[in-house]
ROSE-932126 format. One line per 10 residues: number of its first residue (from 1); their letters; for each residue x negated, y, z of C-alpha. Coordinates in nm, 2 decimals. Layout:
<nodes>
NUM> A> X:Y:Z ~ ...
</nodes>
This chain:
<nodes>
1> EIRCPCCGEK> 4.20:-1.19:-7.63 ~ 4.45:-1.51:-7.66 ~ 4.59:-1.67:-7.32 ~ 4.58:-2.02:-7.27 ~ 4.93:-2.18:-7.38 ~ 4.89:-2.43:-7.08 ~ 4.79:-2.18:-6.78 ~ 4.80:-1.86:-6.91 ~ 4.47:-1.74:-6.83 ~ 4.29:-1.52:-7.10
11> MKDTNKNAME> 4.02:-1.73:-7.27 ~ 3.68:-1.61:-7.31 ~ 3.30:-1.74:-7.29 ~ 3.23:-1.88:-6.97 ~ 2.89:-1.81:-6.79 ~ 2.79:-2.12:-6.63 ~ 2.50:-1.94:-6.46 ~ 2.74:-1.71:-6.29 ~ 2.96:-1.97:-6.20 ~ 2.68:-2.18:-6.02
21> KLSKEIGGKK> 2.55:-1.86:-5.85 ~ 2.90:-1.78:-5.71 ~ 2.96:-2.13:-5.61 ~ 2.63:-2.15:-5.42 ~ 2.74:-1.82:-5.25 ~ 3.09:-1.93:-5.15 ~ 2.94:-2.27:-5.07 ~ 2.70:-2.15:-4.82 ~ 2.93:-1.98:-4.57 ~ 3.18:-2.07:-4.31
31> GEELSCAILK> 3.43:-1.92:-4.09 ~ 3.58:-1.58:-4.17 ~ 3.30:-1.51:-4.42 ~ 3.38:-1.81:-4.62 ~ 3.76:-1.73:-4.60 ~ 3.68:-1.38:-4.70 ~ 3.47:-1.50:-5.01 ~ 3.74:-1.74:-5.11 ~ 4.01:-1.49:-5.10 ~ 3.81:-1.21:-5.28
41> NMNEFQASKR> 3.74:-1.48:-5.56 ~ 4.07:-1.61:-5.60 ~ 4.12:-1.52:-5.96 ~ 3.80:-1.71:-6.04 ~ 3.95:-2.04:-5.92 ~ 4.15:-2.24:-6.14 ~ 4.50:-2.21:-6.16 ~ 4.60:-2.52:-6.02 ~ 4.35:-2.51:-5.74 ~ 4.43:-2.17:-5.61
51> NLAKELANAA> 4.69:-2.30:-5.36 ~ 4.42:-2.55:-5.23 ~ 4.19:-2.25:-5.21 ~ 4.44:-2.08:-4.99 ~ 4.47:-2.36:-4.79 ~ 4.08:-2.37:-4.73 ~ 4.06:-1.99:-4.66 ~ 4.31:-2.04:-4.39 ~ 4.14:-2.36:-4.24 ~ 3.81:-2.17:-4.23
61> LKNEDLNVSE> 3.95:-1.93:-4.02 ~ 4.05:-2.21:-3.73 ~ 3.74:-2.40:-3.81 ~ 3.43:-2.16:-3.78 ~ 3.18:-2.44:-3.79 ~ 3.29:-2.63:-4.09 ~ 3.15:-2.58:-4.45 ~ 3.40:-2.60:-4.78 ~ 3.36:-2.99:-4.81 ~ 3.40:-3.07:-4.43
71> LLDKISDPYL> 3.70:-2.84:-4.42 ~ 3.84:-3.06:-4.75 ~ 3.79:-3.36:-4.49 ~ 3.98:-3.18:-4.22 ~ 4.29:-3.15:-4.44 ~ 4.28:-3.43:-4.64 ~ 4.51:-3.68:-4.47 ~ 4.83:-3.58:-4.66 ~ 4.63:-3.57:-4.97 ~ 4.50:-3.92:-4.92
81> ESLKNKQLVI> 4.86:-4.07:-4.87 ~ 5.00:-3.89:-5.13 ~ 4.70:-4.04:-5.36 ~ 4.80:-4.38:-5.23 ~ 5.17:-4.34:-5.33 ~ 5.07:-4.23:-5.70 ~ 4.85:-4.55:-5.72 ~ 5.09:-4.78:-5.56 ~ 5.38:-4.66:-5.82 ~ 5.11:-4.77:-6.12
91> LNNMTDEIKT> 5.06:-5.08:-5.95 ~ 5.43:-5.17:-5.93 ~ 5.46:-5.09:-6.29 ~ 5.19:-5.30:-6.40 ~ 5.30:-5.59:-6.20 ~ 5.64:-5.57:-6.35 ~ 5.50:-5.57:-6.67 ~ 5.30:-5.91:-6.58 ~ 5.62:-6.07:-6.45 ~ 5.80:-6.01:-6.77
101> KSKKAKGRIK> 5.54:-6.18:-6.94 ~ 5.47:-6.49:-6.71 ~ 5.79:-6.61:-6.53 ~ 5.57:-6.95:-6.42 ~ 5.31:-6.75:-6.24 ~ 5.52:-6.55:-5.97 ~ 5.31:-6.68:-5.65 ~ 4.96:-6.57:-5.83 ~ 5.13:-6.25:-5.94 ~ 5.25:-6.17:-5.57
111> NWKHSQEDRI> 4.90:-6.27:-5.43 ~ 4.73:-6.04:-5.67 ~ 4.97:-5.74:-5.62 ~ 4.92:-5.76:-5.23 ~ 4.57:-5.76:-5.28 ~ 4.56:-5.46:-5.46 ~ 4.80:-5.30:-5.23 ~ 4.57:-5.38:-4.94 ~ 4.29:-5.22:-5.10 ~ 4.49:-4.92:-5.17
121> LYAKNEGEFK> 4.65:-4.87:-4.83 ~ 4.33:-4.91:-4.63 ~ 4.10:-4.72:-4.84 ~ 3.93:-4.45:-4.65 ~ 3.71:-4.28:-4.92 ~ 3.70:-4.18:-5.31 ~ 3.50:-4.51:-5.39 ~ 3.77:-4.74:-5.28 ~ 4.00:-4.56:-5.52 ~ 3.81:-4.61:-5.85
131> NANLMNSYIT> 4.07:-4.66:-6.10 ~ 3.82:-4.90:-6.29 ~ 3.87:-5.13:-5.99 ~ 4.25:-5.17:-6.04 ~ 4.20:-5.18:-6.40 ~ 3.91:-5.45:-6.42 ~ 4.12:-5.67:-6.16 ~ 4.44:-5.61:-6.39 ~ 4.27:-5.70:-6.72 ~ 4.12:-6.02:-6.55
141> MLKKLNINIS> 4.46:-6.12:-6.41 ~ 4.58:-6.11:-6.77 ~ 4.30:-6.32:-6.89 ~ 4.35:-6.59:-6.60 ~ 4.73:-6.59:-6.71 ~ 4.68:-6.59:-7.08 ~ 4.91:-6.29:-7.13 ~ 4.87:-6.06:-7.43 ~ 4.90:-5.68:-7.35 ~ 4.78:-5.44:-7.61
151> NEKIQNYYQK> 4.48:-5.21:-7.55 ~ 4.72:-4.90:-7.61 ~ 4.93:-5.02:-7.33 ~ 4.64:-5.07:-7.09 ~ 4.50:-4.75:-7.19 ~ 4.81:-4.57:-7.10 ~ 4.84:-4.72:-6.75 ~ 4.50:-4.58:-6.71 ~ 4.56:-4.24:-6.83 ~ 4.87:-4.24:-6.57
161> LPNSRKDIDA> 4.62:-4.31:-6.26 ~ 4.53:-4.01:-6.09 ~ 4.20:-3.87:-6.13 ~ 4.00:-3.56:-5.97 ~ 4.02:-3.39:-6.32 ~ 4.40:-3.38:-6.36 ~ 4.51:-3.43:-6.00 ~ 4.49:-3.24:-5.69 ~ 4.50:-3.53:-5.42 ~ 4.23:-3.70:-5.62
171> FVVKYKRKAP> 4.02:-3.38:-5.63 ~ 4.07:-3.36:-5.23 ~ 3.96:-3.72:-5.15 ~ 3.66:-3.71:-5.41 ~ 3.52:-3.38:-5.33 ~ 3.55:-3.39:-4.93 ~ 3.24:-3.61:-4.99 ~ 3.02:-3.38:-5.20 ~ 2.80:-3.09:-5.14 ~ 2.99:-2.76:-5.07
181> DETIFKMLKD> 2.85:-2.58:-5.38 ~ 2.94:-2.89:-5.60 ~ 3.30:-2.87:-5.46 ~ 3.31:-2.49:-5.54 ~ 3.21:-2.52:-5.86 ~ 3.46:-2.80:-5.97 ~ 3.72:-2.53:-5.83 ~ 3.61:-2.25:-6.05 ~ 3.78:-2.18:-6.39 ~ 3.63:-2.26:-6.72
191> TRATIEHIVP> 3.79:-2.04:-6.99 ~ 3.60:-2.14:-7.28 ~ 3.84:-2.19:-7.58 ~ 3.87:-2.54:-7.68 ~ 4.03:-2.72:-7.99 ~ 4.36:-2.92:-7.83 ~ 4.55:-3.18:-8.03 ~ 4.92:-3.17:-8.00 ~ 4.98:-3.53:-8.10 ~ 4.66:-3.69:-7.98
201> FSKTEDNSYA> 4.39:-3.73:-8.24 ~ 4.29:-4.08:-8.15 ~ 4.65:-4.17:-8.26 ~ 4.68:-3.97:-8.57 ~ 4.34:-3.84:-8.69 ~ 4.56:-3.53:-8.77 ~ 4.32:-3.23:-8.79 ~ 4.58:-2.98:-8.95 ~ 4.64:-2.67:-8.82 ~ 5.01:-2.75:-8.74
211> NLLIMCNDCN> 4.86:-3.00:-8.48 ~ 4.60:-2.76:-8.30 ~ 4.64:-2.54:-8.01 ~ 4.37:-2.32:-7.87 ~ 4.36:-2.41:-7.51 ~ 4.10:-2.32:-7.23 ~ 3.86:-2.60:-7.14 ~ 4.02:-2.70:-6.80 ~ 4.36:-2.74:-6.93 ~ 4.24:-2.93:-7.21
221> SSRENMEYKE> 4.03:-3.16:-7.00 ~ 4.32:-3.21:-6.78 ~ 4.53:-3.36:-7.05 ~ 4.32:-3.62:-7.22 ~ 4.51:-3.82:-7.43 ~ 4.83:-3.78:-7.20 ~ 5.18:-3.76:-7.34 ~ 5.31:-3.41:-7.37 ~ 5.62:-3.54:-7.13 ~ 5.41:-3.62:-6.85
231> FLTRHPEMKD> 5.19:-3.31:-6.92 ~ 5.47:-3.07:-6.89 ~ 5.60:-3.22:-6.58 ~ 5.23:-3.15:-6.43 ~ 5.24:-2.81:-6.60 ~ 5.58:-2.66:-6.62 ~ 5.44:-2.34:-6.68 ~ 5.34:-2.42:-7.01 ~ 5.71:-2.34:-7.14 ~ 5.65:-1.97:-7.04
241> NIKKYYQDIE> 5.29:-1.94:-7.13 ~ 5.33:-2.07:-7.47 ~ 5.55:-1.79:-7.55 ~ 5.28:-1.54:-7.45 ~ 5.02:-1.76:-7.65 ~ 5.24:-1.70:-7.97 ~ 5.26:-1.32:-7.88 ~ 4.91:-1.31:-7.88 ~ 4.88:-1.44:-8.22 ~ 5.14:-1.21:-8.35
251> RILTSKTLDY> 4.99:-0.92:-8.18 ~ 4.65:-1.03:-8.41 ~ 4.89:-1.05:-8.73 ~ 4.98:-0.68:-8.68 ~ 4.59:-0.58:-8.69 ~ 4.49:-0.36:-8.97 ~ 4.16:-0.51:-9.00 ~ 4.28:-0.86:-9.10 ~ 4.24:-0.95:-9.47 ~ 4.55:-1.09:-9.68
261> KTRATCKNYL> 4.43:-1.43:-9.66 ~ 4.35:-1.44:-9.29 ~ 4.70:-1.31:-9.22 ~ 4.86:-1.53:-9.43 ~ 4.67:-1.82:-9.26 ~ 4.76:-1.71:-8.91 ~ 5.14:-1.67:-9.01 ~ 5.15:-2.03:-9.16 ~ 4.97:-2.16:-8.84 ~ 5.22:-2.00:-8.61
271> TNVKKTLYAY> 5.51:-2.14:-8.80 ~ 5.39:-2.48:-8.80 ~ 5.25:-2.55:-8.50 ~ 5.60:-2.45:-8.33 ~ 5.73:-2.71:-8.59 ~ 5.51:-2.97:-8.43 ~ 5.55:-2.89:-8.08 ~ 5.93:-2.89:-8.12 ~ 5.92:-3.25:-8.26 ~ 5.64:-3.39:-8.05
281> TGGKIGERSS> 5.80:-3.23:-7.69 ~ 6.17:-3.35:-7.80 ~ 6.25:-2.97:-7.83 ~ 6.12:-2.86:-7.49 ~ 5.87:-2.63:-7.64 ~ 5.85:-2.48:-8.00 ~ 6.10:-2.42:-8.24 ~ 6.32:-2.64:-8.47 ~ 6.21:-2.64:-8.87 ~ 6.47:-2.41:-9.07
291> SNHHRHRR> 6.35:-2.61:-9.37 ~ 6.52:-2.96:-9.45 ~ 6.22:-3.06:-9.62 ~ 5.94:-3.01:-9.34 ~ 5.84:-3.34:-9.25 ~ 5.65:-3.37:-8.89 ~ 5.31:-3.55:-8.94 ~ 5.26:-3.85:-8.74
</nodes>
């Protein structure tokens, strides 16, 4: 078994039917029964959502008549405020970008920013927080002011906006309006092994072994095309878990059942993936190349 280099969970095939059964079982409970069911199955929740699960378990004891979604609504105020602040930060960055490109339209830019701030600050449900609303408005403003900003830059802003797959605040705001079993299902971990490109494939189309990690589906989905600098800020545990990932592969290398060719391939993979991670994360993860001739592919 190999542990995920991000969350450290052991990767294995996830039984979707079992996940659906468990989510319905937990989602149908309230009060003390709900609290006990959550705590009993804590290891079945995504690592990033276990603190939220514990908070729900405690809230269930104090609100015996509320289901999971209603409990999320009960505890959602601080998450809602945090989500607003995150969106406002991105809005400020986008506004600063426009200002540098068009110094003659300060009034229109100011009015646009205020309208977006009002939409965010007075939002009460997930529908009003849709990232597409902000991005579409931004693109429309760029066209009106005849400002040219690259699609890559626009996509970068979109990736930084919080969404329910990678951000706990956005998750709470969205799933407090969903059915209890759907909410629980989205909190359960999916440990299926998937292929993660260290340097995004969309940028390099690099499918070489040196650019690949085996990562659980949950962590892979949460990254999308996010730069590792930001990804590591969200998942500081990866610095330790990547070492366990290396250890698991090294353990496989000692297996007597491996043929020479497979052992050589695994060893070469381990050496080169460390170099790629070191280069792409600015030395925060991985190991420096010992060869003066090695060149990181970009």
